[in-house]
ChimeraX commands (.cxc) that place a marker at each C-alpha (Angstrom):
marker #1 position 105.70,72.16,61.79 radius 0.5
marker #1 position 104.95,69.14,59.63 radius 0.5
marker #1 position 106.25,65.82,60.91 radius 0.5
marker #1 position 110.04,65.84,60.26 radius 0.5
marker #1 position 110.02,62.03,60.02 radius 0.5
marker #1 position 108.04,62.31,56.77 radius 0.5
marker #1 position 110.95,64.16,55.16 radius 0.5
marker #1 position 113.15,61.06,54.82 radius 0.5
marker #1 position 113.06,57.29,54.52 radius 0.5
marker #1 position 115.47,54.83,56.13 radius 0.5
marker #1 position 116.35,51.79,54.04 radius 0.5
marker #1 position 115.28,48.76,56.11 radius 0.5
marker #1 position 118.12,46.76,54.51 radius 0.5
marker #1 position 120.77,49.34,55.42 radius 0.5
marker #1 position 123.61,48.25,57.69 radius 0.5
marker #1 position 123.43,49.15,61.36 radius 0.5
marker #1 position 126.58,50.92,62.53 radius 0.5
marker #1 position 127.83,51.05,66.09 radius 0.5
marker #1 position 127.72,54.70,67.27 radius 0.5
marker #1 position 128.95,56.11,63.95 radius 0.5
marker #1 position 130.13,59.60,63.10 radius 0.5
marker #1 position 128.09,61.54,60.54 radius 0.5
marker #1 position 130.00,63.89,58.23 radius 0.5
marker #1 position 127.85,66.58,56.58 radius 0.5
marker #1 position 128.83,68.51,53.44 radius 0.5
marker #1 position 126.03,70.34,51.62 radius 0.5
marker #1 position 126.28,72.15,48.27 radius 0.5
marker #1 position 124.93,75.63,47.79 radius 0.5
marker #1 position 126.40,77.76,50.56 radius 0.5
marker #1 position 129.85,79.31,50.83 radius 0.5
marker #1 position 132.34,76.59,49.93 radius 0.5
marker #1 position 135.46,78.50,48.97 radius 0.5
marker #1 position 137.91,76.50,46.92 radius 0.5
marker #1 position 135.26,73.78,46.51 radius 0.5
marker #1 position 136.76,72.47,49.75 radius 0.5
marker #1 position 133.70,70.63,50.99 radius 0.5
marker #1 position 132.76,69.28,47.56 radius 0.5
marker #1 position 136.30,68.05,46.89 radius 0.5
marker #1 position 136.34,66.41,50.31 radius 0.5
marker #1 position 133.14,64.53,49.47 radius 0.5
marker #1 position 134.69,63.40,46.19 radius 0.5
marker #1 position 137.72,62.04,48.02 radius 0.5
marker #1 position 135.53,60.19,50.53 radius 0.5
marker #1 position 133.41,58.51,47.87 radius 0.5
marker #1 position 136.02,57.95,45.14 radius 0.5
marker #1 position 136.42,54.23,44.45 radius 0.5
marker #1 position 134.59,53.36,47.67 radius 0.5
marker #1 position 131.27,51.60,47.94 radius 0.5
marker #1 position 128.59,53.85,49.39 radius 0.5
marker #1 position 125.57,52.06,50.85 radius 0.5
marker #1 position 122.45,54.21,51.13 radius 0.5
marker #1 position 121.11,54.34,54.67 radius 0.5
marker #1 position 118.51,57.12,54.39 radius 0.5
marker #1 position 117.16,59.34,51.61 radius 0.5
marker #1 position 115.56,62.76,51.91 radius 0.5
marker #1 position 112.58,63.78,49.79 radius 0.5
marker #1 position 114.29,66.40,47.63 radius 0.5
marker #1 position 110.97,67.36,46.00 radius 0.5
marker #1 position 110.11,69.01,49.31 radius 0.5
marker #1 position 113.51,70.64,49.83 radius 0.5
marker #1 position 114.97,71.73,46.48 radius 0.5
marker #1 position 113.92,74.67,44.31 radius 0.5
marker #1 position 114.41,73.16,40.85 radius 0.5
marker #1 position 114.15,76.53,39.11 radius 0.5
marker #1 position 117.11,77.91,41.04 radius 0.5
marker #1 position 119.23,74.77,40.53 radius 0.5
marker #1 position 117.94,73.07,37.41 radius 0.5
marker #1 position 118.98,69.41,37.28 radius 0.5
marker #1 position 120.43,68.25,33.94 radius 0.5
marker #1 position 118.45,66.25,31.39 radius 0.5
marker #1 position 120.13,64.71,28.34 radius 0.5
marker #1 position 118.61,65.26,24.91 radius 0.5
marker #1 position 119.54,62.88,22.11 radius 0.5
marker #1 position 118.42,63.77,18.57 radius 0.5
marker #1 position 114.67,63.57,19.05 radius 0.5
marker #1 position 114.05,62.47,22.62 radius 0.5
marker #1 position 114.91,62.98,26.26 radius 0.5
marker #1 position 117.27,60.13,27.03 radius 0.5
marker #1 position 118.40,60.59,30.62 radius 0.5
marker #1 position 117.78,62.58,33.80 radius 0.5
marker #1 position 120.19,63.20,36.67 radius 0.5
marker #1 position 117.96,64.09,39.64 radius 0.5
marker #1 position 119.32,65.77,42.76 radius 0.5
marker #1 position 119.87,63.47,45.72 radius 0.5
marker #1 position 120.31,64.18,49.41 radius 0.5
marker #1 position 121.24,60.90,51.04 radius 0.5
marker #1 position 122.92,59.51,54.12 radius 0.5
marker #1 position 125.33,56.78,53.00 radius 0.5
marker #1 position 127.57,54.38,54.88 radius 0.5
marker #1 position 131.27,54.36,53.95 radius 0.5
marker #1 position 134.48,52.88,55.33 radius 0.5
marker #1 position 137.72,54.72,56.00 radius 0.5
marker #1 position 141.15,53.38,55.01 radius 0.5
marker #1 position 141.21,51.35,58.24 radius 0.5
marker #1 position 137.82,49.73,57.47 radius 0.5
marker #1 position 135.98,51.71,60.17 radius 0.5
marker #1 position 132.46,52.57,59.09 radius 0.5
marker #1 position 130.98,56.07,59.24 radius 0.5
marker #1 position 128.12,58.00,57.64 radius 0.5
marker #1 position 128.12,60.81,55.09 radius 0.5
marker #1 position 125.26,63.23,54.35 radius 0.5
marker #1 position 125.98,65.03,51.08 radius 0.5
marker #1 position 123.94,66.73,48.41 radius 0.5
marker #1 position 122.19,70.05,47.78 radius 0.5
marker #1 position 121.58,72.37,50.69 radius 0.5
marker #1 position 117.80,72.56,51.19 radius 0.5
marker #1 position 116.27,75.69,49.69 radius 0.5
marker #1 position 113.28,75.48,52.03 radius 0.5
marker #1 position 112.14,73.95,55.33 radius 0.5
marker #1 position 115.46,74.38,57.16 radius 0.5
marker #1 position 113.90,73.89,60.58 radius 0.5
marker #1 position 112.12,70.74,59.50 radius 0.5
marker #1 position 115.31,69.46,57.85 radius 0.5
marker #1 position 117.34,70.09,61.02 radius 0.5
marker #1 position 114.68,68.32,63.07 radius 0.5
marker #1 position 114.73,65.40,60.64 radius 0.5
marker #1 position 118.50,65.03,60.89 radius 0.5
marker #1 position 118.11,65.18,64.67 radius 0.5
marker #1 position 115.71,62.26,64.49 radius 0.5
marker #1 position 118.19,60.35,62.33 radius 0.5
marker #1 position 120.97,61.05,64.84 radius 0.5
marker #1 position 118.86,59.36,67.52 radius 0.5
marker #1 position 117.54,56.58,65.29 radius 0.5
marker #1 position 120.97,55.61,63.92 radius 0.5
marker #1 position 122.83,56.07,67.20 radius 0.5
marker #1 position 125.13,58.74,65.78 radius 0.5
marker #1 position 127.64,59.92,68.39 radius 0.5
marker #1 position 129.02,62.98,66.57 radius 0.5
marker #1 position 128.05,65.16,63.61 radius 0.5
marker #1 position 130.81,67.02,61.74 radius 0.5
marker #1 position 130.14,69.67,59.07 radius 0.5
marker #1 position 132.70,70.73,56.45 radius 0.5
marker #1 position 133.11,73.76,54.19 radius 0.5
marker #1 position 135.57,76.41,53.03 radius 0.5
marker #1 position 135.43,80.14,53.69 radius 0.5
marker #1 position 137.26,82.93,51.81 radius 0.5
marker #1 position 139.85,84.73,53.93 radius 0.5
marker #1 position 142.51,87.37,53.33 radius 0.5
marker #1 position 145.34,84.87,53.84 radius 0.5
marker #1 position 148.24,83.84,51.58 radius 0.5
marker #1 position 148.51,80.41,50.00 radius 0.5
marker #1 position 152.18,80.33,51.02 radius 0.5
marker #1 position 151.42,79.84,54.72 radius 0.5
marker #1 position 149.84,76.93,56.62 radius 0.5
marker #1 position 146.12,76.65,55.93 radius 0.5
marker #1 position 144.04,77.76,58.89 radius 0.5
marker #1 position 140.82,76.24,60.14 radius 0.5
marker #1 position 138.03,77.64,62.27 radius 0.5
marker #1 position 136.55,74.94,64.50 radius 0.5
marker #1 position 133.15,75.29,66.18 radius 0.5
marker #1 position 131.10,72.93,68.26 radius 0.5
marker #1 position 128.14,72.46,70.54 radius 0.5
marker #1 position 130.46,71.90,73.54 radius 0.5
marker #1 position 133.79,73.61,74.31 radius 0.5
marker #1 position 135.41,70.19,74.78 radius 0.5
marker #1 position 134.81,69.36,71.11 radius 0.5
marker #1 position 137.06,72.19,69.90 radius 0.5
marker #1 position 139.73,71.93,72.57 radius 0.5
marker #1 position 143.15,72.78,71.18 radius 0.5
marker #1 position 141.81,74.99,68.37 radius 0.5
marker #1 position 142.79,78.64,68.82 radius 0.5
marker #1 position 140.14,80.95,67.30 radius 0.5
marker #1 position 141.15,83.27,64.47 radius 0.5
marker #1 position 138.39,85.82,65.04 radius 0.5
marker #1 position 135.71,86.62,67.55 radius 0.5
marker #1 position 132.08,87.58,66.90 radius 0.5
marker #1 position 130.74,87.59,63.34 radius 0.5
marker #1 position 127.23,87.83,61.89 radius 0.5
marker #1 position 127.39,85.90,58.61 radius 0.5
marker #1 position 124.78,84.63,56.13 radius 0.5
marker #1 position 123.05,81.58,57.52 radius 0.5
marker #1 position 123.20,78.04,56.18 radius 0.5
marker #1 position 121.26,74.84,56.72 radius 0.5
marker #1 position 124.39,73.15,58.09 radius 0.5
marker #1 position 124.98,75.92,60.63 radius 0.5
marker #1 position 121.36,75.82,61.75 radius 0.5
marker #1 position 121.62,72.04,62.02 radius 0.5
marker #1 position 124.61,72.30,64.36 radius 0.5
marker #1 position 122.85,74.95,66.44 radius 0.5
marker #1 position 119.67,72.87,66.83 radius 0.5
marker #1 position 121.60,69.70,67.61 radius 0.5
marker #1 position 123.41,71.58,70.35 radius 0.5
marker #1 position 120.13,72.77,71.80 radius 0.5
marker #1 position 118.98,69.15,71.86 radius 0.5
marker #1 position 122.10,68.09,73.75 radius 0.5
marker #1 position 123.65,66.22,70.82 radius 0.5
marker #1 position 127.33,66.53,69.93 radius 0.5
marker #1 position 128.00,68.40,66.71 radius 0.5
marker #1 position 130.94,70.39,65.41 radius 0.5
marker #1 position 132.28,71.82,62.19 radius 0.5
marker #1 position 135.43,72.87,60.40 radius 0.5
marker #1 position 135.64,75.91,58.12 radius 0.5
marker #1 position 138.93,75.90,56.25 radius 0.5
marker #1 position 140.44,79.29,55.35 radius 0.5
marker #1 position 140.90,79.59,51.58 radius 0.5
marker #1 position 142.90,82.52,50.14 radius 0.5
marker #1 position 140.27,84.89,48.82 radius 0.5
marker #1 position 142.03,85.17,45.47 radius 0.5
marker #1 position 141.66,81.39,44.99 radius 0.5
marker #1 position 138.19,81.07,46.52 radius 0.5
marker #1 position 136.31,80.50,43.27 radius 0.5
marker #1 position 138.71,77.82,42.02 radius 0.5
marker #1 position 139.19,74.21,43.01 radius 0.5
marker #1 position 141.70,74.23,45.88 radius 0.5
marker #1 position 142.38,70.61,46.90 radius 0.5
marker #1 position 144.86,71.72,49.57 radius 0.5
marker #1 position 141.91,73.04,51.59 radius 0.5
marker #1 position 139.88,69.85,51.17 radius 0.5
marker #1 position 142.81,67.78,52.41 radius 0.5
marker #1 position 143.08,69.94,55.52 radius 0.5
marker #1 position 139.34,69.53,56.16 radius 0.5
marker #1 position 139.60,65.74,56.05 radius 0.5
marker #1 position 142.70,65.75,58.24 radius 0.5
marker #1 position 140.85,67.70,60.93 radius 0.5
marker #1 position 137.62,65.72,60.57 radius 0.5
marker #1 position 139.49,62.44,60.76 radius 0.5
marker #1 position 141.32,63.48,63.90 radius 0.5
marker #1 position 138.10,64.64,65.58 radius 0.5
marker #1 position 136.21,61.50,64.59 radius 0.5
marker #1 position 138.97,58.95,65.11 radius 0.5
marker #1 position 138.85,58.01,61.41 radius 0.5
marker #1 position 141.50,57.46,58.76 radius 0.5
marker #1 position 139.90,59.40,55.92 radius 0.5
marker #1 position 141.32,58.99,52.41 radius 0.5
marker #1 position 143.36,61.96,51.16 radius 0.5
marker #1 position 145.73,60.42,48.59 radius 0.5
marker #1 position 143.86,61.81,45.57 radius 0.5
marker #1 position 143.70,65.26,47.18 radius 0.5
marker #1 position 147.44,65.19,47.87 radius 0.5
marker #1 position 148.18,64.49,44.21 radius 0.5
marker #1 position 145.75,67.19,43.08 radius 0.5
marker #1 position 147.27,69.66,45.55 radius 0.5
marker #1 position 150.75,69.10,44.13 radius 0.5
marker #1 position 149.46,69.88,40.65 radius 0.5
marker #1 position 147.61,72.95,41.91 radius 0.5
marker #1 position 150.75,74.23,43.65 radius 0.5
marker #1 position 152.62,74.01,40.35 radius 0.5
marker #1 position 149.90,75.88,38.48 radius 0.5
marker #1 position 149.69,78.63,41.08 radius 0.5
marker #1 position 153.47,79.10,41.06 radius 0.5
marker #1 position 153.45,79.39,37.26 radius 0.5
marker #1 position 150.68,81.96,37.33 radius 0.5
marker #1 position 152.40,84.00,40.05 radius 0.5
marker #1 position 155.61,84.06,38.02 radius 0.5
marker #1 position 153.69,85.88,35.30 radius 0.5
marker #1 position 152.37,88.69,37.51 radius 0.5
marker #1 position 154.42,91.03,39.71 radius 0.5
marker #1 position 151.17,92.54,40.99 radius 0.5
marker #1 position 150.00,89.20,42.39 radius 0.5
marker #1 position 153.40,88.64,43.99 radius 0.5
marker #1 position 153.10,91.97,45.82 radius 0.5
marker #1 position 149.59,91.13,47.01 radius 0.5
marker #1 position 150.73,87.79,48.38 radius 0.5
marker #1 position 153.73,89.39,50.07 radius 0.5
marker #1 position 151.46,91.87,51.86 radius 0.5
marker #1 position 149.20,89.06,53.00 radius 0.5
marker #1 position 152.23,87.11,54.24 radius 0.5
marker #1 position 153.32,90.02,56.45 radius 0.5
marker #1 position 149.84,90.34,57.92 radius 0.5
marker #1 position 149.53,86.58,58.45 radius 0.5
marker #1 position 152.91,86.37,60.19 radius 0.5
marker #1 position 152.00,89.14,62.62 radius 0.5
marker #1 position 148.74,87.42,63.52 radius 0.5
marker #1 position 150.48,84.03,63.87 radius 0.5
marker #1 position 153.07,85.50,66.24 radius 0.5
marker #1 position 150.35,87.07,68.37 radius 0.5
marker #1 position 148.44,83.77,68.53 radius 0.5
marker #1 position 151.58,81.89,69.54 radius 0.5
marker #1 position 152.02,84.42,72.33 radius 0.5
marker #1 position 148.62,83.41,73.64 radius 0.5
marker #1 position 146.70,86.51,72.58 radius 0.5
marker #1 position 142.99,86.03,71.94 radius 0.5
marker #1 position 141.17,87.64,68.98 radius 0.5
marker #1 position 139.81,90.30,71.31 radius 0.5
marker #1 position 143.34,91.30,72.37 radius 0.5
marker #1 position 144.70,91.76,68.86 radius 0.5
marker #1 position 144.71,95.11,67.11 radius 0.5
marker #1 position 141.62,95.70,65.01 radius 0.5
marker #1 position 143.66,95.59,61.81 radius 0.5
marker #1 position 145.29,92.25,62.58 radius 0.5
marker #1 position 142.30,89.97,62.07 radius 0.5
marker #1 position 139.12,90.29,60.00 radius 0.5
marker #1 position 136.29,91.85,61.91 radius 0.5
marker #1 position 132.88,90.25,61.94 radius 0.5
marker #1 position 131.63,92.81,59.43 radius 0.5
marker #1 position 134.58,92.15,57.09 radius 0.5
marker #1 position 134.06,88.41,57.27 radius 0.5
marker #1 position 130.32,88.76,56.57 radius 0.5
marker #1 position 131.07,91.08,53.64 radius 0.5
marker #1 position 133.50,88.53,52.18 radius 0.5
marker #1 position 130.79,85.84,52.44 radius 0.5
marker #1 position 128.25,88.11,50.76 radius 0.5
marker #1 position 130.67,88.95,47.92 radius 0.5
marker #1 position 131.46,85.29,47.39 radius 0.5
marker #1 position 127.79,84.37,47.12 radius 0.5
marker #1 position 126.95,87.37,44.92 radius 0.5
marker #1 position 129.75,86.56,42.48 radius 0.5
marker #1 position 128.44,83.09,41.80 radius 0.5
marker #1 position 130.23,80.96,44.36 radius 0.5
marker #1 position 132.76,78.50,43.11 radius 0.5
marker #1 position 133.54,76.36,40.09 radius 0.5
marker #1 position 132.50,72.74,39.81 radius 0.5
marker #1 position 134.64,70.22,41.70 radius 0.5
marker #1 position 137.59,68.86,39.83 radius 0.5
marker #1 position 138.43,72.05,37.96 radius 0.5
marker #1 position 141.89,73.52,37.79 radius 0.5
marker #1 position 143.12,76.11,40.20 radius 0.5
marker #1 position 142.12,79.46,38.86 radius 0.5
marker #1 position 144.02,82.63,38.18 radius 0.5
marker #1 position 145.31,83.91,41.52 radius 0.5
marker #1 position 144.67,87.52,40.65 radius 0.5
marker #1 position 142.76,88.84,43.66 radius 0.5
marker #1 position 139.16,89.92,43.04 radius 0.5
marker #1 position 139.36,92.51,45.84 radius 0.5
marker #1 position 141.99,94.68,47.37 radius 0.5
marker #1 position 143.54,92.94,50.38 radius 0.5
marker #1 position 143.62,94.72,53.71 radius 0.5
marker #1 position 146.78,96.68,54.32 radius 0.5
marker #1 position 149.27,94.82,56.53 radius 0.5
marker #1 position 149.61,96.15,60.05 radius 0.5
marker link #1:1,2 radius 0.2
marker link #1:2,3 radius 0.2
marker link #1:3,4 radius 0.2
marker link #1:4,5 radius 0.2
marker link #1:5,6 radius 0.2
marker link #1:6,7 radius 0.2
marker link #1:7,8 radius 0.2
marker link #1:8,9 radius 0.2
marker link #1:9,10 radius 0.2
marker link #1:10,11 radius 0.2
marker link #1:11,12 radius 0.2
marker link #1:12,13 radius 0.2
marker link #1:13,14 radius 0.2
marker link #1:14,15 radius 0.2
marker link #1:15,16 radius 0.2
marker link #1:16,17 radius 0.2
marker link #1:17,18 radius 0.2
marker link #1:18,19 radius 0.2
marker link #1:19,20 radius 0.2
marker link #1:20,21 radius 0.2
marker link #1:21,22 radius 0.2
marker link #1:22,23 radius 0.2
marker link #1:23,24 radius 0.2
marker link #1:24,25 radius 0.2
marker link #1:25,26 radius 0.2
marker link #1:26,27 radius 0.2
marker link #1:27,28 radius 0.2
marker link #1:28,29 radius 0.2
marker link #1:29,30 radius 0.2
marker link #1:30,31 radius 0.2
marker link #1:31,32 radius 0.2
marker link #1:32,33 radius 0.2
marker link #1:33,34 radius 0.2
marker link #1:34,35 radius 0.2
marker link #1:35,36 radius 0.2
marker link #1:36,37 radius 0.2
marker link #1:37,38 radius 0.2
marker link #1:38,39 radius 0.2
marker link #1:39,40 radius 0.2
marker link #1:40,41 radius 0.2
marker link #1:41,42 radius 0.2
marker link #1:42,43 radius 0.2
marker link #1:43,44 radius 0.2
marker link #1:44,45 radius 0.2
marker link #1:45,46 radius 0.2
marker link #1:46,47 radius 0.2
marker link #1:47,48 radius 0.2
marker link #1:48,49 radius 0.2
marker link #1:49,50 radius 0.2
marker link #1:50,51 radius 0.2
marker link #1:51,52 radius 0.2
marker link #1:52,53 radius 0.2
marker link #1:53,54 radius 0.2
marker link #1:54,55 radius 0.2
marker link #1:55,56 radius 0.2
marker link #1:56,57 radius 0.2
marker link #1:57,58 radius 0.2
marker link #1:58,59 radius 0.2
marker link #1:59,60 radius 0.2
marker link #1:60,61 radius 0.2
marker link #1:61,62 radius 0.2
marker link #1:62,63 radius 0.2
marker link #1:63,64 radius 0.2
marker link #1:64,65 radius 0.2
marker link #1:65,66 radius 0.2
marker link #1:66,67 radius 0.2
marker link #1:67,68 radius 0.2
marker link #1:68,69 radius 0.2
marker link #1:69,70 radius 0.2
marker link #1:70,71 radius 0.2
marker link #1:71,72 radius 0.2
marker link #1:72,73 radius 0.2
marker link #1:73,74 radius 0.2
marker link #1:74,75 radius 0.2
marker link #1:75,76 radius 0.2
marker link #1:76,77 radius 0.2
marker link #1:77,78 radius 0.2
marker link #1:78,79 radius 0.2
marker link #1:79,80 radius 0.2
marker link #1:80,81 radius 0.2
marker link #1:81,82 radius 0.2
marker link #1:82,83 radius 0.2
marker link #1:83,84 radius 0.2
marker link #1:84,85 radius 0.2
marker link #1:85,86 radius 0.2
marker link #1:86,87 radius 0.2
marker link #1:87,88 radius 0.2
marker link #1:88,89 radius 0.2
marker link #1:89,90 radius 0.2
marker link #1:90,91 radius 0.2
marker link #1:91,92 radius 0.2
marker link #1:92,93 radius 0.2
marker link #1:93,94 radius 0.2
marker link #1:94,95 radius 0.2
marker link #1:95,96 radius 0.2
marker link #1:96,97 radius 0.2
marker link #1:97,98 radius 0.2
marker link #1:98,99 radius 0.2
marker link #1:99,100 radius 0.2
marker link #1:100,101 radius 0.2
marker link #1:101,102 radius 0.2
marker link #1:102,103 radius 0.2
marker link #1:103,104 radius 0.2
marker link #1:104,105 radius 0.2
marker link #1:105,106 radius 0.2
marker link #1:106,107 radius 0.2
marker link #1:107,108 radius 0.2
marker link #1:108,109 radius 0.2
marker link #1:109,110 radius 0.2
marker link #1:110,111 radius 0.2
marker link #1:111,112 radius 0.2
marker link #1:112,113 radius 0.2
marker link #1:113,114 radius 0.2
marker link #1:114,115 radius 0.2
marker link #1:115,116 radius 0.2
marker link #1:116,117 radius 0.2
marker link #1:117,118 radius 0.2
marker link #1:118,119 radius 0.2
marker link #1:119,120 radius 0.2
marker link #1:120,121 radius 0.2
marker link #1:121,122 radius 0.2
marker link #1:122,123 radius 0.2
marker link #1:123,124 radius 0.2
marker link #1:124,125 radius 0.2
marker link #1:125,126 radius 0.2
marker link #1:126,127 radius 0.2
marker link #1:127,128 radius 0.2
marker link #1:128,129 radius 0.2
marker link #1:129,130 radius 0.2
marker link #1:130,131 radius 0.2
marker link #1:131,132 radius 0.2
marker link #1:132,133 radius 0.2
marker link #1:133,134 radius 0.2
marker link #1:134,135 radius 0.2
marker link #1:135,136 radius 0.2
marker link #1:136,137 radius 0.2
marker link #1:137,138 radius 0.2
marker link #1:138,139 radius 0.2
marker link #1:139,140 radius 0.2
marker link #1:140,141 radius 0.2
marker link #1:141,142 radius 0.2
marker link #1:142,143 radius 0.2
marker link #1:143,144 radius 0.2
marker link #1:144,145 radius 0.2
marker link #1:145,146 radius 0.2
marker link #1:146,147 radius 0.2
marker link #1:147,148 radius 0.2
marker link #1:148,149 radius 0.2
marker link #1:149,150 radius 0.2
marker link #1:150,151 radius 0.2
marker link #1:151,152 radius 0.2
marker link #1:152,153 radius 0.2
marker link #1:153,154 radius 0.2
marker link #1:154,155 radius 0.2
marker link #1:155,156 radius 0.2
marker link #1:156,157 radius 0.2
marker link #1:157,158 radius 0.2
marker link #1:158,159 radius 0.2
marker link #1:159,160 radius 0.2
marker link #1:160,161 radius 0.2
marker link #1:161,162 radius 0.2
marker link #1:162,163 radius 0.2
marker link #1:163,164 radius 0.2
marker link #1:164,165 radius 0.2
marker link #1:165,166 radius 0.2
marker link #1:166,167 radius 0.2
marker link #1:167,168 radius 0.2
marker link #1:168,169 radius 0.2
marker link #1:169,170 radius 0.2
marker link #1:170,171 radius 0.2
marker link #1:171,172 radius 0.2
marker link #1:172,173 radius 0.2
marker link #1:173,174 radius 0.2
marker link #1:174,175 radius 0.2
marker link #1:175,176 radius 0.2
marker link #1:176,177 radius 0.2
marker link #1:177,178 radius 0.2
marker link #1:178,179 radius 0.2
marker link #1:179,180 radius 0.2
marker link #1:180,181 radius 0.2
marker link #1:181,182 radius 0.2
marker link #1:182,183 radius 0.2
marker link #1:183,184 radius 0.2
marker link #1:184,185 radius 0.2
marker link #1:185,186 radius 0.2
marker link #1:186,187 radius 0.2
marker link #1:187,188 radius 0.2
marker link #1:188,189 radius 0.2
marker link #1:189,190 radius 0.2
marker link #1:190,191 radius 0.2
marker link #1:191,192 radius 0.2
marker link #1:192,193 radius 0.2
marker link #1:193,194 radius 0.2
marker link #1:194,195 radius 0.2
marker link #1:195,196 radius 0.2
marker link #1:196,197 radius 0.2
marker link #1:197,198 radius 0.2
marker link #1:198,199 radius 0.2
marker link #1:199,200 radius 0.2
marker link #1:200,201 radius 0.2
marker link #1:201,202 radius 0.2
marker link #1:202,203 radius 0.2
marker link #1:203,204 radius 0.2
marker link #1:204,205 radius 0.2
marker link #1:205,206 radius 0.2
marker link #1:206,207 radius 0.2
marker link #1:207,208 radius 0.2
marker link #1:208,209 radius 0.2
marker link #1:209,210 radius 0.2
marker link #1:210,211 radius 0.2
marker link #1:211,212 radius 0.2
marker link #1:212,213 radius 0.2
marker link #1:213,214 radius 0.2
marker link #1:214,215 radius 0.2
marker link #1:215,216 radius 0.2
marker link #1:216,217 radius 0.2
marker link #1:217,218 radius 0.2
marker link #1:218,219 radius 0.2
marker link #1:219,220 radius 0.2
marker link #1:220,221 radius 0.2
marker link #1:221,222 radius 0.2
marker link #1:222,223 radius 0.2
marker link #1:223,224 radius 0.2
marker link #1:224,225 radius 0.2
marker link #1:225,226 radius 0.2
marker link #1:226,227 radius 0.2
marker link #1:227,228 radius 0.2
marker link #1:228,229 radius 0.2
marker link #1:229,230 radius 0.2
marker link #1:230,231 radius 0.2
marker link #1:231,232 radius 0.2
marker link #1:232,233 radius 0.2
marker link #1:233,234 radius 0.2
marker link #1:234,235 radius 0.2
marker link #1:235,236 radius 0.2
marker link #1:236,237 radius 0.2
marker link #1:237,238 radius 0.2
marker link #1:238,239 radius 0.2
marker link #1:239,240 radius 0.2
marker link #1:240,241 radius 0.2
marker link #1:241,242 radius 0.2
marker link #1:242,243 radius 0.2
marker link #1:243,244 radius 0.2
marker link #1:244,245 radius 0.2
marker link #1:245,246 radius 0.2
marker link #1:246,247 radius 0.2
marker link #1:247,248 radius 0.2
marker link #1:248,249 radius 0.2
marker link #1:249,250 radius 0.2
marker link #1:250,251 radius 0.2
marker link #1:251,252 radius 0.2
marker link #1:252,253 radius 0.2
marker link #1:253,254 radius 0.2
marker link #1:254,255 radius 0.2
marker link #1:255,256 radius 0.2
marker link #1:256,257 radius 0.2
marker link #1:257,258 radius 0.2
marker link #1:258,259 radius 0.2
marker link #1:259,260 radius 0.2
marker link #1:260,261 radius 0.2
marker link #1:261,262 radius 0.2
marker link #1:262,263 radius 0.2
marker link #1:263,264 radius 0.2
marker link #1:264,265 radius 0.2
marker link #1:265,266 radius 0.2
marker link #1:266,267 radius 0.2
marker link #1:267,268 radius 0.2
marker link #1:268,269 radius 0.2
marker link #1:269,270 radius 0.2
marker link #1:270,271 radius 0.2
marker link #1:271,272 radius 0.2
marker link #1:272,273 radius 0.2
marker link #1:273,274 radius 0.2
marker link #1:274,275 radius 0.2
marker link #1:275,276 radius 0.2
marker link #1:276,277 radius 0.2
marker link #1:277,278 radius 0.2
marker link #1:278,279 radius 0.2
marker link #1:279,280 radius 0.2
marker link #1:280,281 radius 0.2
marker link #1:281,282 radius 0.2
marker link #1:282,283 radius 0.2
marker link #1:283,284 radius 0.2
marker link #1:284,285 radius 0.2
marker link #1:285,286 radius 0.2
marker link #1:286,287 radius 0.2
marker link #1:287,288 radius 0.2
marker link #1:288,289 radius 0.2
marker link #1:289,290 radius 0.2
marker link #1:290,291 radius 0.2
marker link #1:291,292 radius 0.2
marker link #1:292,293 radius 0.2
marker link #1:293,294 radius 0.2
marker link #1:294,295 radius 0.2
marker link #1:295,296 radius 0.2
marker link #1:296,297 radius 0.2
marker link #1:297,298 radius 0.2
marker link #1:298,299 radius 0.2
marker link #1:299,300 radius 0.2
marker link #1:300,301 radius 0.2
marker link #1:301,302 radius 0.2
marker link #1:302,303 radius 0.2
marker link #1:303,304 radius 0.2
marker link #1:304,305 radius 0.2
marker link #1:305,306 radius 0.2
marker link #1:306,307 radius 0.2
marker link #1:307,308 radius 0.2
marker link #1:308,309 radius 0.2
marker link #1:309,310 radius 0.2
marker link #1:310,311 radius 0.2
marker link #1:311,312 radius 0.2
marker link #1:312,313 radius 0.2
marker link #1:313,314 radius 0.2
marker link #1:314,315 radius 0.2
marker link #1:315,316 radius 0.2
marker link #1:316,317 radius 0.2
marker link #1:317,318 radius 0.2
marker link #1:318,319 radius 0.2
marker link #1:319,320 radius 0.2
view
């Protein structure tokens, strides 16, 4: 493997933080409801971001698969918006500093990228890495939004009851990063928020707000969610209006509510995923298939878009 340290540069003028938390949200993988992207927008909106380290995207990004925009004006190329994968320093609403790594998921050199982030964790004295994204699930938007927590030590996810057991899903650079950090004895964890599958390709700020709530609690940070709360209220109104126009969607949601309620009751009774009936929770194969469908259908819309039509793209599982 080439030297991972040659994949990034640390700004010598960057501030030195005292055992900061690093939040990671990468574009390009499954991010149902634009949850991770919307969370990044909320973290950086109207807040000064100071660059701490920059990755060499020329080594990591396939430009032909994700062509960066260039602006043409009349008879010349006037501007270029290159991709950037940076670690920046931010402050929460209580003026506590933390780090954010956001940008395109590397198309290549995942192992070298994970090793490079591991070096940064040591170099910058990072005490905890937290990854964020959304996953499509057969759940209704009318119930509390669920989250799957995972970590390199059981203590990191204490208090989080799992929603499903074993699942083989498409890999991601963020998942590999967490795995390699764990092997190196470094603390890392992640939150995957459950987005109703019929809203997965639309902006769903409710999910982003839940991600930041969980990340803030785990990191001891007061992360900004005011803009997401306002956007979520607007999205709720739009979804209600769209549901009122379709009896079919209402029936789908009602079936999902019945299934969700049965699973929630079983979880409250202390049953583990392995003890539930096979029809109660998504199996590993079903979850992987949902991921594959989401990726094959083009992922999600750009952040900031309106909530989309809630008509489900797939038949929901029959309630048990």
